[in-house]
N, C-alpha and C positions, 0 to 999 in steps of 0.2 A: 503494499497500500505505500503512497504520498504520504510524505510529509504534512500532516493538517493541525495548524495551533489550536491551543483554545485558551479562552479567555474567560476567567470569575470575575464578577462587579462586586462589589462589597460597601453598603453605604456604612461608614465607621460612627458619621455623626450624622446629622443635617445640617453641615456643610462640609465634610471631608470625604472624600470617593478611596476607593482602592483596588487595585488592579492587580490580580496574577496572573499570571499564562504559569497552567497546569496540564500543560501538555501531555508533561513527562518524557522520559529516558523511551528512546526505542527498544523494546526487546520483542521476545517471540508474545508478549500476549497486549502489546503495544505498538504494534508499525507502523505508528503515523507519528510517533515520536521523535524529538530532538536525537541526532546521534551517527554515525557512520551507516549505520543500518538504512537510514533514511536520506539518506546522502545531505544532511542539512543538518550545520553543527553551528552556534552562536557566531563562530570568529567569521564564515560567511555572510552575515546578514550587514548590510548596507546601510537600510532605511526601516526602525520600526517607530510606526505611527496607532495612537489609541482615539478614536471620534468617537464623540458624541455629538449626533443630533435628534434632531425632532423627527417628529411623525412627517417634515414635509422634504425633510434631509436639509434641513440648515442647518449648518455646522455653531455649535453651539462652545463646543469646547476640544480643542487639538493637542495633543501632550506626544511628546516627540522623546522615549521611551528606547530608543538606539544604545546610547551607551550605556545601557541598565542591564543589555542581553549577554553575560558571559563569555568567553568562546567557548568554551566547554561547558554544555549548559548540565547539571548533576540532577536536577530535581525541578520543584516548582519555583518562578521570579519572579518574587514579589517586589512590584514597581512600588518605587515613590508614590506616597498617599497625595491624592491632589484636592486643593479647596476648590470650593466649587456653588451652587446655588442656581439649583430650578426649582420649578416649580411639582405640582405633583403629578404625575402623568406619566406614558410611555415615553421609551427614545432610544432609540437606537444606537447601537455601541461597533465600532468596527476595531480591527486590527486586523493591521497592514502588514505585513514584513516582504521586504524588496532585499535578496542577495547581490553578490556581485552577481552574476549572469543575467540581470534584472527579471528573475522566475519573482513572480509576485504569489505571497500565500495570503489569504486572509480568513478571518473567521466574524460573522458577523452574531448579534445577537440583541434583542429586544427586554430593556431594563423596565422595572414600572418601580417610581419612585412617590410612596407615600408617607415619606417624612413628617414634611407639615403636618398632616395629617394625624400621623403619629403623639406628634408635640402636642398638637390639641388633646387631644383625647388621655396621651399622659396627664397633662395637668387639671385634665376635670379627674381622674382618677384617684389624683394628689390630693382634690378639694374634697374628697369624700368627708375625712373624718371630722373634718370640722362644718362640716353639713350636718350631719350626724349628729354632732354635740349640741348644735344650737337648738336639733330638736331631734329628740331621737324616736317620736315615732312618726316622722316623714321620710318615708323610704323612697318614693318618688323619682327622685335626686337619683339613687342608688339604679333603679331601673331604665331612667333615661340614661345615664351616662353607659351602660349594659349593655344598651339598644344600640345606639353610634357606635359603642366597642367591636358588634355584632358586623356594622355596615365595613369597619374599618375592614374585617376578614374575610366579607361577604365580595368585597374589591377585591383582594387580592388575590380572591379562590377563583372571582371572574378572570383574572389575567391571568392566571394559569391556564383555566380553561379555556383559551380563546371563545370568550362569551362577550364580546364588544358592546354591543349594546346594554348587556344588565352593567357593565363596569361605566360607561358612559352617566346612565342614568345616577347609579349609587354614587358615583364622582362628585354631578354636582350638588346630592343631599348634603353631601360627605364637605365639598367646598361652602355651601349652603349655612352647614351648622357650624362650620367651624370660622368663616368669617365673621358669624355674628359672637359667637363665643370664648373665641382664642385670640390671642397674640403672639402668634410664634413666626416669626419674620429668619 
């Protein structure tokens, strides 16, 4: 099989994004990995770019990680974490490698950012003890917060299951709620 790069993306915080090349090393069980068996070593890579774009393919961020690829790859490549600012929603990530023969290797994926929604709901959950201490008989607030938290999980699940119409409707509701209830920038 031919070399095929793989990139994992993780939102470390609502302002810090982390990229990890998880392609792995070529082996009998990983014939698409880095190394002699695939013919692609880190030493022959002349360009390595990670691009984050919106659903209309407008480039929002572009990171040159060429200098972070070791000559000999022995495992995951953990790239520098980068600051970012994105609204909640879907984004495209492209990891493009070019070798000394101008051969292009590319990995693309779609990621869902729900960081602002999570911030909003975390603030609401944190406020539950104060609300309950003020009035132990009023559990409606807890029910409301748990309902909104359930919407967040439904939002994430609808993205994984590619239920875009449902996801868009839930996103509108979460945006409306969080715009009124929270201050998460």
